[in-house]
Structure formats: C-alpha cells, structure tokens
N, C-alpha and C positions, 0 to 999 in steps of 0.2 A: 579267682582271679577279680579283682576288684573292677568296677565300673570305670572309673577314671584312666585306667591302665589300657583300656580296650580304645580309648580314644587318642589318636595320633596327636604327638608333642605340640606339633604346630597349631593344632585346634586348642591345646589345654593353654596357649600362650595367653595372659590377660589383654596385652596390648594389641595382638591380632583380633582378637574377639572384640574388643572395644572399637577397634579401626573398622572393623566390618559393621559392625552395629551403627556406627557412626556414618558411614557412607550408605547403607539402607535408609537412616533416618534422611539423611540429605537428600537422596535420590526420591525418596517416594512421600514422606510423611511433612517435611519442611514447608513453611509458607512459600519459602523462595529455593522451592526445589529445582533439580537440573531439568525436569520435563517442562516446568512452566516456564523456565529460564529461556529453552529453545523455542517454545512458542512464543514467546515475547521478543525473543531475536528475530524470528520469521514475520512477524508482524512489524517490527520496526523497520526490517527492509523493505516489505511492501510499503509501508508508507514513505519511505525516504525515495522509493521510484514514483509513486503516486505524487508527491511533492515536486520532483524534477518534471512529470509530465505537466503539472499545472503551471509551474515557472515558466515552461517552454511556451505553454498555451498564452499566459499573460502577455510574455514577450512579444507573440505573435500578433495578438489581440491590440496591444498598444501600438505595433507598427502598422497595421491595418487602421488602426483609428487615426494615427498621424496622417497618413495618406489619404484618407476621407477627408478630414478637417481642411488640408492644405489644397485639395483640387476639388472644385465645384463641378467640373464635368464628371468627375467618378463619383461624386457624392451624389449625382442626380442619377446615375447608371444604377447604383446601388439602390438607391431609394425605389427605382423603378423596378429593378428585379427582386428584391426582397419584401419589398412591403406592398407592390403592386400600385405604386403612386402614379398619378397621371396630370397632365395638365386640363385646364378646364375647357379647353377645344378639343380634346382627343377622347378617343373611345378605347375601352381596354378589352381586348379579346384573350380568354385565356384558352390555352391549347392543352388539354390533360390526356397525357398517354396512359392506355388502361394496360394492365399485364395480362 
C-alpha cells in the first residue's frame, strides 16, 4: 500500500494544504499576524478610553479655571486653601490630622 493512499483525500488536496499553511503563516509568523492585531486592538481601545478621560479632565479644568478667573472671592478662597496664601496681617495655622 502506497504512503499517499493512507492519507485521507481531504489532506491530499493541494488547495486545502496551501490554505492551511497560509492560515498558520498569518496566525503566527507574519509581521501583521492575528495575535499582534488583537494586542494592538486592545491597546487602541485602552488609548481611546484614556483620551476620553483626559478630554473630560481638560473640560472640567477649563470650567474651573473660567470660574476662578471670573470670581475674585473664589480665586482668593482657592489660593488660601490650595497654596496656603495669606494676607500680611494674618497668621496661618495648619492642622494636620494623623492617621
């Protein structure tokens, strides 16, 4: 019995063999293989989420900055709380809570 006769006819078909080899090549060996495409897609998704987060932060900061620049009382409060600024005739006392 010939060795080729032991192989099922489906696997002797040159088109099926070529297609299988091509899929293996695309899946593992090609520079733009499926595995790296999945990784790049996941990275792209994460970057889009980060972009939305930062755009929201920029929007919120722009609104806050506009409010600070338009209201002097709010600007003074912000400076006192955030940067511990004080007037010349005032004393600043910090109360730090220990954990």
